[in-house]
Each structure stands twice: as structure tokens, then as C-alpha cells.
C-alpha positions as CSV (number, residue, x, y, z in Angstrom):
1,X,8.1,-117.5,-118.7
2,X,5.4,-118.9,-121.1
3,X,5.7,-119.6,-124.7
4,X,8.4,-121.3,-126.8
5,X,11.3,-119.4,-128.3
6,X,10.9,-118.6,-132.0
7,X,13.2,-121.4,-133.4
8,X,12.1,-123.5,-136.3
9,X,11.6,-127.2,-135.5
10,X,13.5,-129.1,-138.2
11,X,11.9,-132.5,-137.2
12,X,15.3,-133.9,-136.0
13,X,16.9,-134.3,-132.6
14,X,17.6,-130.9,-131.0
15,X,20.9,-130.4,-129.2
16,X,20.8,-127.3,-127.0
17,X,24.2,-126.0,-125.8
18,X,24.3,-123.5,-123.0
19,X,27.6,-121.6,-123.2
20,X,29.8,-120.9,-126.1
21,X,33.3,-121.2,-124.5
22,X,35.9,-123.6,-125.7
23,X,33.8,-126.7,-125.0
24,X,30.5,-125.4,-126.3
25,X,32.0,-124.0,-129.5
26,X,33.9,-127.2,-130.2
27,X,30.8,-129.3,-129.7
28,X,28.7,-127.1,-132.0
29,X,31.4,-127.4,-134.7
30,X,31.7,-131.1,-134.4
31,X,27.9,-131.5,-135.1
32,X,28.1,-129.5,-138.4
33,X,27.2,-132.5,-140.6
34,X,25.2,-134.5,-138.0
35,X,21.4,-135.2,-138.5
36,X,20.6,-132.9,-135.6
37,X,19.5,-129.3,-134.9
38,X,22.1,-127.3,-132.9
39,X,21.0,-124.4,-130.8
40,X,23.6,-122.4,-128.9
41,X,22.5,-120.1,-126.1
42,X,24.9,-117.6,-124.6
43,X,24.5,-114.2,-122.8
44,X,27.2,-112.8,-125.1
45,X,27.1,-113.0,-128.9
46,X,30.7,-113.9,-129.2
47,X,33.3,-116.5,-128.3
48,X,36.3,-115.1,-126.3
49,X,39.9,-116.4,-126.2
50,X,40.2,-115.8,-122.4
51,X,43.9,-116.9,-122.1
52,X,44.8,-113.5,-123.6
53,X,42.5,-111.4,-121.4
54,X,45.4,-110.1,-119.4
55,X,46.8,-108.6,-122.5
56,X,43.7,-106.6,-123.1
57,X,43.8,-105.5,-119.5
58,X,47.4,-104.3,-119.8
59,X,46.9,-102.5,-123.2
60,X,48.7,-105.1,-125.2
61,X,45.8,-106.1,-127.4
62,X,42.5,-104.6,-128.6
63,X,39.4,-106.5,-127.2
64,X,38.2,-107.4,-130.7
65,X,41.5,-109.2,-131.3
66,X,40.5,-112.0,-129.0
67,X,36.7,-112.2,-129.6
68,X,34.7,-113.4,-132.6
69,X,30.9,-113.5,-133.1
70,X,29.3,-116.9,-133.0
71,X,27.3,-116.1,-136.2
72,X,30.6,-115.4,-138.0
73,X,32.3,-118.6,-136.7
74,X,29.4,-120.9,-137.4
75,X,27.4,-118.9,-139.9
76,X,27.9,-121.4,-142.7
77,X,26.7,-124.3,-140.6
78,X,23.2,-125.0,-141.9
79,X,21.9,-126.8,-138.8
80,X,23.1,-124.1,-136.4
81,X,20.9,-121.6,-134.6
82,X,22.1,-119.0,-132.0
83,X,20.0,-117.1,-129.5
84,X,21.3,-114.3,-127.3
85,X,19.7,-115.2,-123.9
86,X,20.4,-116.4,-120.4
87,X,19.2,-119.8,-119.2
88,X,17.3,-119.4,-115.9
89,X,16.2,-123.0,-115.1
90,X,16.0,-126.5,-116.4
91,X,13.0,-128.9,-116.4
92,X,14.6,-132.2,-117.1
93,X,11.3,-134.1,-116.9
94,X,9.7,-132.1,-119.7
95,X,13.1,-131.6,-121.4
96,X,12.7,-127.9,-121.5
97,X,15.0,-125.0,-120.5
98,X,13.5,-121.7,-119.4
99,X,15.5,-118.8,-120.8
100,X,15.2,-115.0,-120.7
101,X,13.5,-115.1,-124.1
102,X,11.2,-118.1,-123.6
103,X,11.0,-121.9,-123.3
104,X,13.2,-124.1,-125.4
105,X,12.7,-127.8,-126.0
106,X,15.6,-130.1,-126.2
107,X,16.5,-133.8,-126.9
108,X,20.0,-133.4,-125.7
109,X,21.0,-130.6,-123.3
110,X,24.7,-129.8,-122.9
111,X,25.8,-127.4,-120.1
112,X,29.0,-125.6,-120.8
113,X,28.6,-122.6,-118.6
114,X,32.1,-122.5,-117.2
115,X,33.1,-120.8,-114.0
116,X,32.9,-117.5,-112.1
117,X,35.3,-115.9,-109.7
118,X,35.3,-117.6,-106.2
119,X,35.8,-115.1,-103.4
120,X,35.1,-117.8,-100.8
121,X,32.2,-115.9,-99.3
122,X,34.2,-112.7,-98.7
123,X,31.7,-110.0,-99.8
124,X,34.0,-107.1,-99.1
125,X,36.6,-108.7,-101.3
126,X,34.1,-109.3,-104.0
127,X,33.0,-105.7,-103.9
128,X,36.5,-104.1,-104.0
129,X,38.7,-106.5,-106.0
130,X,38.8,-106.7,-109.8
131,X,38.5,-110.2,-111.3
132,X,39.4,-111.1,-114.8
133,X,36.8,-113.4,-116.3
134,X,35.6,-111.6,-119.4
135,X,36.2,-108.7,-121.8
136,X,34.2,-106.3,-119.6
137,X,36.5,-107.1,-116.7
138,X,39.6,-106.7,-118.8
139,X,38.5,-103.3,-120.1
140,X,37.6,-102.1,-116.6
141,X,41.0,-103.2,-115.3
142,X,42.8,-101.4,-118.2
143,X,40.7,-98.2,-117.6
144,X,41.4,-98.4,-113.8
145,X,45.1,-98.9,-114.4
146,X,45.5,-96.0,-116.7
147,X,43.1,-93.8,-114.6
148,X,45.2,-94.4,-111.6
149,X,48.3,-93.0,-113.3
150,X,46.4,-90.0,-114.7
151,X,45.1,-89.2,-111.2
152,X,48.5,-89.8,-109.6
153,X,49.9,-86.8,-111.5
154,X,47.7,-84.5,-109.3
155,X,48.4,-86.2,-105.9
156,X,50.8,-84.6,-103.4
157,X,50.2,-86.9,-100.4
158,X,52.7,-89.8,-100.5
159,X,50.4,-92.5,-99.1
160,X,47.7,-91.6,-101.6
161,X,50.2,-91.6,-104.4
162,X,51.5,-95.0,-103.5
163,X,48.0,-96.4,-103.3
164,X,47.5,-95.4,-107.0
165,X,50.8,-96.8,-108.3
166,X,50.9,-100.1,-106.4
167,X,49.2,-103.3,-107.5
168,X,48.4,-106.5,-105.6
169,X,47.7,-109.7,-107.6
170,X,46.1,-112.4,-105.5
171,X,46.9,-115.9,-107.0
172,X,50.0,-117.3,-108.5
173,X,48.5,-119.4,-111.3
174,X,49.0,-118.5,-115.0
175,X,46.7,-115.5,-114.8
176,X,48.4,-114.0,-111.8
177,X,51.9,-114.7,-113.1
178,X,51.2,-113.3,-116.6
179,X,49.5,-110.2,-115.3
180,X,52.4,-109.5,-113.0
181,X,54.9,-109.8,-115.9
182,X,52.8,-107.6,-118.1
183,X,52.6,-104.8,-115.4
184,X,56.3,-105.1,-114.9
185,X,56.9,-104.5,-118.6
186,X,54.6,-101.5,-118.6
187,X,56.6,-100.1,-115.7
188,X,59.9,-100.7,-117.5
189,X,59.2,-99.6,-121.1
190,X,55.9,-97.7,-121.4
191,X,55.0,-95.7,-118.4
192,X,58.4,-93.9,-118.1
193,X,57.6,-92.3,-121.5
194,X,53.9,-91.6,-120.8
195,X,54.3,-90.4,-117.2
196,X,57.7,-88.6,-117.1
197,X,56.6,-86.6,-114.0
198,X,56.2,-89.7,-111.9
199,X,58.9,-91.7,-110.1
200,X,58.2,-95.2,-111.4
201,X,60.4,-96.7,-108.7
202,X,57.4,-96.1,-106.5
203,X,55.3,-98.5,-108.6
204,X,55.3,-101.8,-106.6
205,X,53.8,-105.1,-107.9
206,X,53.0,-107.9,-105.6
207,X,52.0,-111.5,-106.3
208,X,50.4,-113.1,-103.2
209,X,50.1,-116.9,-103.4
210,X,48.5,-119.0,-100.7
211,X,50.6,-122.1,-101.5
212,X,54.4,-122.7,-101.5
213,X,54.9,-122.5,-105.3
214,X,53.8,-120.5,-108.3
215,X,52.0,-122.2,-111.2
216,X,50.8,-125.2,-109.2
217,X,50.4,-128.2,-111.4
218,X,53.4,-127.4,-113.6
219,X,56.8,-128.9,-113.0
220,X,59.0,-127.8,-110.1
221,X,61.6,-126.6,-112.6
222,X,59.1,-124.3,-114.4
223,X,57.6,-123.1,-111.1
224,X,60.9,-122.0,-109.7
225,X,61.9,-120.3,-113.0
226,X,58.6,-118.3,-112.9
227,X,59.5,-117.0,-109.5
228,X,63.0,-116.1,-110.7
229,X,61.7,-114.3,-113.8
230,X,59.2,-112.2,-111.7
231,X,61.9,-111.3,-109.2
232,X,64.2,-110.3,-112.0
233,X,61.5,-107.9,-113.2
234,X,61.1,-106.4,-109.8
235,X,57.9,-108.2,-108.7
236,X,57.7,-109.1,-105.0
237,X,56.5,-112.7,-104.7
238,X,54.8,-113.6,-101.4
239,X,54.4,-117.4,-101.1
240,X,52.5,-119.2,-98.3
241,X,50.5,-116.0,-97.8
242,X,46.9,-115.1,-98.0
243,X,45.0,-111.8,-98.3
244,X,42.7,-111.8,-95.2
245,X,40.8,-108.7,-96.1
246,X,40.7,-105.8,-98.6
247,X,38.6,-102.6,-98.1
248,X,39.5,-100.9,-101.4
249,X,42.6,-99.3,-100.0
250,X,44.4,-101.6,-97.5
251,X,45.1,-105.3,-98.2
252,X,45.8,-107.1,-94.9
253,X,47.9,-110.3,-95.3
254,X,47.9,-113.4,-93.2
255,X,51.4,-112.5,-92.0
256,X,50.0,-109.2,-90.6
257,X,51.6,-107.1,-93.2
258,X,49.5,-104.4,-94.9
259,X,49.8,-103.4,-98.5
260,X,48.2,-100.1,-99.6
261,X,46.7,-100.2,-103.1
262,X,43.7,-99.0,-105.0
263,X,43.9,-102.0,-107.4
264,X,43.7,-105.5,-106.1
265,X,43.5,-108.1,-109.0
266,X,41.7,-111.3,-108.0
267,X,43.2,-114.4,-109.7
268,X,42.9,-116.8,-106.8
269,X,40.1,-119.2,-107.6
270,X,37.0,-120.0,-109.5
271,X,33.7,-121.8,-108.8
272,X,31.3,-123.5,-111.1
273,X,28.4,-121.5,-112.7
274,X,25.5,-124.0,-112.4
275,X,21.9,-123.5,-113.5
276,X,19.0,-124.2,-111.1
277,X,16.6,-127.0,-111.8
278,X,18.7,-130.2,-111.6
279,X,18.8,-132.4,-108.4
280,X,21.1,-131.2,-105.7
281,X,22.9,-134.6,-105.8
282,X,24.1,-133.7,-109.3
283,X,26.1,-130.8,-108.0
284,X,29.3,-131.3,-106.1
285,X,30.9,-129.0,-103.4
286,X,33.0,-127.4,-106.1
287,X,29.7,-126.2,-107.8
288,X,30.6,-128.4,-110.7
289,X,28.2,-131.1,-112.1
290,X,29.2,-134.7,-111.4
291,X,29.5,-136.4,-114.8
292,X,30.3,-140.0,-115.8
293,X,32.8,-141.2,-118.4
294,X,30.7,-139.8,-121.3
295,X,30.1,-136.4,-119.7
296,X,26.5,-137.3,-118.8
297,X,25.3,-135.6,-115.6
298,X,24.7,-138.2,-113.0
299,X,21.0,-139.0,-112.6
300,X,20.0,-137.8,-116.1
301,X,19.9,-139.5,-119.5
302,X,19.8,-136.5,-121.8
303,X,21.7,-133.8,-119.8
304,X,25.4,-133.5,-120.2
305,X,28.1,-131.1,-118.9
306,X,31.5,-130.4,-120.4
307,X,34.5,-128.2,-119.6
308,X,35.0,-126.3,-116.4
309,X,31.5,-126.9,-115.1
310,X,31.9,-130.7,-115.4
311,X,33.8,-132.8,-112.8
312,X,34.7,-136.3,-114.0
313,X,36.5,-138.3,-111.4
314,X,39.2,-140.6,-112.8
315,X,42.1,-142.5,-111.3
316,X,44.5,-139.9,-112.6
317,X,42.2,-136.9,-111.9
318,X,40.2,-137.8,-108.8
319,X,39.1,-134.2,-108.4
320,X,38.2,-133.7,-112.1
321,X,40.3,-132.5,-115.0
322,X,42.2,-129.2,-115.0
323,X,40.0,-126.2,-115.6
324,X,41.8,-125.1,-118.7
325,X,40.9,-125.0,-122.4
326,X,42.2,-128.4,-123.6
327,X,39.9,-130.7,-121.5
328,X,36.9,-128.6,-122.6
329,X,37.9,-128.7,-126.3
330,X,38.5,-132.5,-126.1
331,X,35.3,-133.2,-124.2
332,X,33.3,-131.0,-126.7
333,X,34.7,-132.9,-129.7
334,X,34.1,-136.3,-128.2
335,X,30.6,-135.5,-127.0
336,X,29.8,-134.4,-130.6
337,X,30.9,-137.8,-131.9
338,X,29.0,-139.5,-129.1
339,X,25.7,-137.7,-129.8
340,X,26.0,-138.7,-133.5
341,X,26.6,-142.3,-132.3
342,X,23.6,-142.1,-129.9
343,X,21.3,-140.8,-132.7
344,X,22.5,-143.7,-134.8
345,X,21.7,-146.2,-132.1
346,X,25.3,-146.9,-131.1
347,X,26.9,-146.8,-127.6
348,X,28.9,-143.7,-126.5
349,X,32.6,-143.9,-126.1
350,X,34.3,-142.9,-122.8
351,X,36.4,-139.7,-122.5
352,X,40.1,-139.9,-121.9
353,X,42.0,-136.7,-121.6
354,X,45.2,-136.3,-123.5
355,X,47.4,-133.7,-121.7
356,X,49.3,-131.7,-124.2
357,X,51.0,-129.6,-121.5
358,X,50.7,-126.2,-119.9
359,X,52.2,-122.8,-120.7
360,X,52.6,-119.4,-119.2
361,X,54.6,-116.3,-120.0
362,X,56.2,-113.7,-117.8
363,X,56.9,-111.3,-120.6
364,X,59.4,-110.7,-123.4
365,X,61.7,-113.7,-123.8
366,X,60.4,-115.1,-120.5
367,X,58.0,-117.9,-120.9
368,X,57.5,-121.3,-119.4
369,X,56.1,-124.5,-120.8
370,X,55.7,-128.1,-119.9
371,X,54.8,-129.8,-123.1
372,X,54.3,-133.5,-124.1
373,X,55.4,-134.8,-127.4
374,X,55.1,-138.5,-128.3
375,X,54.7,-139.4,-124.6
376,X,57.7,-137.5,-123.4
377,X,57.6,-134.3,-121.3
378,X,59.8,-131.4,-122.1
379,X,60.4,-128.2,-120.1
380,X,60.9,-125.0,-122.1
381,X,61.9,-121.7,-120.6
382,X,63.3,-118.4,-121.8
383,X,63.4,-117.4,-125.4
384,X,62.4,-120.9,-126.7
385,X,59.5,-121.1,-124.3
386,X,58.4,-117.6,-125.3
387,X,58.5,-118.5,-129.0
388,X,56.5,-121.7,-128.4
389,X,53.9,-119.9,-126.2
390,X,53.4,-117.2,-128.8
391,X,53.0,-119.7,-131.7
392,X,50.6,-121.9,-129.8
393,X,48.4,-119.0,-128.7
394,X,48.2,-117.4,-132.2
395,X,47.3,-120.7,-133.8
396,X,44.7,-121.4,-131.1
397,X,42.6,-118.3,-132.0
398,X,39.4,-119.2,-133.7
399,X,39.5,-117.0,-136.8
400,X,42.1,-115.9,-139.3
401,X,41.2,-112.3,-138.6
402,X,42.1,-112.8,-134.9
403,X,45.3,-114.6,-135.7
404,X,46.4,-111.9,-138.1
405,X,45.5,-109.0,-135.7
406,X,47.3,-110.6,-132.8
407,X,50.4,-111.5,-134.8
408,X,50.7,-108.0,-136.3
409,X,50.1,-106.3,-132.9
410,X,52.6,-108.5,-131.2
411,X,55.2,-107.9,-133.9
412,X,54.8,-104.2,-133.6
413,X,54.9,-104.4,-129.8
414,X,58.1,-106.5,-130.0
415,X,59.9,-104.0,-132.3
416,X,58.8,-100.9,-130.5
417,X,58.5,-102.3,-126.9
418,X,55.2,-100.3,-126.8
419,X,51.6,-101.1,-126.0
420,X,49.4,-98.8,-128.0
421,X,45.9,-99.6,-126.7
422,X,46.3,-97.1,-123.8
423,X,42.9,-95.5,-123.8
424,X,40.2,-95.1,-121.1
425,X,36.8,-96.0,-122.5
426,X,34.0,-97.0,-120.1
427,X,33.9,-98.0,-116.5
428,X,36.7,-97.4,-114.0
429,X,36.8,-99.4,-110.8
430,X,36.5,-97.4,-107.5
431,X,37.6,-94.0,-108.9
432,X,39.4,-91.8,-106.4
433,X,37.1,-89.4,-104.6
434,X,37.5,-85.8,-105.7
435,X,38.4,-84.6,-102.3
436,X,41.4,-86.8,-102.3
437,X,42.9,-85.2,-105.4
438,X,45.3,-82.3,-104.9
439,X,43.8,-79.0,-106.0
440,X,47.3,-77.4,-106.5
441,X,47.6,-75.2,-109.5
442,X,49.7,-76.8,-112.2
């Protein structure tokens, strides 16, 4: 594409940030008073708090409770510019990025593009499964979930009925565990009121995990407790098991067992979302950029990567830091300081990750946390873990409006044991064919 994007040149170093996730947003904020021009490019005009996506997908929160427009978050920042666009390629020699709206010059380029779902080359799985990476995915999953139950009211064939009511979740990390817990609570408290004509005992929920434990990376105590909580809620946990194939109706497991479901939720893995243009040597097998101790992409002086797309090998993290929010936030904050130092002619400081711990929830009064306080690690479960999880997630939201909305909604849900966002608006994944729906007169 020819021509530069229409952005005023302020006559100062320009920092172009690609991606407004946790790392990109923190970087932009940290440069608020720096003598630089900050340009953020994203294909969405909002920042999303993705740890709560599963609650949107299970009707616990409205989508606008976990998103906030970039222009609202950073609108008062005088050196900030936003463009709704997609970066298509990088010319590191000319220090220009090609976007869907034109060319954009940079002095410092920061890639914070995050990840996308990794189906490990299984095209059939990619076509039939539902992943959970953004608000659109969450809304589609909620629509599909509710649509399944609406259609189930008209089905007479038992196999078809079970296919609509059963759910398979692939992946036993935080997303998979939290999704399973939320579905179990819908089955216990909400659906019996909404769908009195259905026998909810036929609603089966499966978590299929390829490894021997849930919540890999958390403590053994917490991992075992997560399994216990899920089983108490009636979720079947299948460890050391893989889903070999899924055609939209039958999920075939590595054990040979077959599960019939119209809804398979993919939470099994991610891969980096790189941009073409940099040397192949800069990209590792994980599809993440190889970066040094200051998050500079190897082989480049003015190109950096932070968050999930960056892989910084250290003695403690030889395969890179965990792909969660905290490393991205901390890298974004430090890189902002380092760019200020570089502009002032000072050397950059190396990044060192401070692990504050990991949390997951399996539902009401059932949460799990490995937290570090003053160098000591504590394991929280049950009601105390659930309270800590709730508090941390409310405070981590980027705006007061989001915090207030989530707090009020959660308080109402807690008192009523209800999830009020049960509406179908927009796309439904793989709707049941008309010929499969019973035509019986009701």
C-alpha cells in the first residue's frame, strides 16, 4: 500500500505499538509523560480483559463489562494516537510498517500481538471446535450454548438430544477449568428453571486434558483440589487423554472412547501471532519472537516484542515466561522506562519477572490460588480462595465503570444464583439442520 497514514509528525521519536492487550496498553500508559509520540495500532478499538471471557460465554457478564475503548482509557494522554487497522508487514530497514490504512514510520516498533488458538494443524478441529480468544468467540459460544437448549426442546431422538446437551472442553488449564465450573453451575441453578421440560441429568460436561494434572504450573495441592471441585460438581475429568478428532458431532478420544456433542470448546493451546517481514531467525518454533533481556527482537535494534508473542529464555524460564497477563504487564511497564532511558542516551535495564502467583476458579466458593507474598508462597482454596480471586479480578479491570459493573453483576448473581445475560444475539456455531429437528406438534 502506498502513502503514509494520516498521523501528525510531532518531531519527536515515534513509538509504534502493535496490539493493545495487557502489555501494549501498559506500555502506552507508561509513556504518557515521555518525550515521544505513541501510536497504538489494533484491529479492535478496545482493550479486553480476557481472563473473564468465559463469564461472557456462560451468560454471567455482559461483553461491555470486560472491554473498554482505547480512546477512553488513554484519551487524556496528549502524546497518544490510535488507529483502527491491521499491520500486514514490517520493513525493518526503512523502519516502516505496512498497515491496512497505509504506511507508518517508526523509531521504535513494539510487537504485542499476543497469540491465537493452536489446533496443531488439525483443520477439521479448527473448523468445528469453538475457541475462546476474544469477545466475538465468547458471544458465539453463549449463543450456541443457549441455542442448543432451545432446539433440544423439540428433539425426540435420544442421541440427537444428548448431542445438544453435552459439552466437551479440551484443555485443563485455567480457561478449561473455569469454563467447566461455570457450565456446571448453569446446570445446577439456572437451566432447571429455564428449561423445566428437559431432564438436566442428561447434560454431561467433560474436561479432556492431555497431561496427568489439571492447572499445570500450579502447585500439586491446588491441581488436585481443582479435580476434586469439578468432580463434586458432576464434571467428568479425563486425564492423560487427547481428542484425536472431532467432526462437529463425534469427538474421538485417544482411549478409543467416543463422546457425542454439538459443542466442543477448545482451550488446549495457543501459538504466537507474528507479522511477516522480520527474518525467519527471529521467530522460534513456538511462533514467538526471540527477544533478549530488554525485550529487543534478536537481530534488530529498534524492534521489540512483549507479552505472549515474546520468548525470553532465562535460567528460571528456559522456554520463556508464562503466557499470562502479569509478564506482559511487567514487560510493558519496563520497556516504557527503557525507551525513555534510550531517548535520554542511557542504557536499558534487563527484565526480571516477579511472579505474583496464579489463580483459577471453579465456581461459587470454589477457587484456587498460588500467591506469593514477601517471598513466601501460599495456597488458597475454597471460600478464601474464591474471595481473593474475585477481589483481584475486579481490581485488575482497567476502568472504574468496568469494576463497578462487574462488582454489581457478581453481587446480584451471588444473591440470586442467577445469570441474567441469557440472550441469543448474533452468530451461532454449527446450528442444527432443520431436518434433524422434530416436527411433532406441541
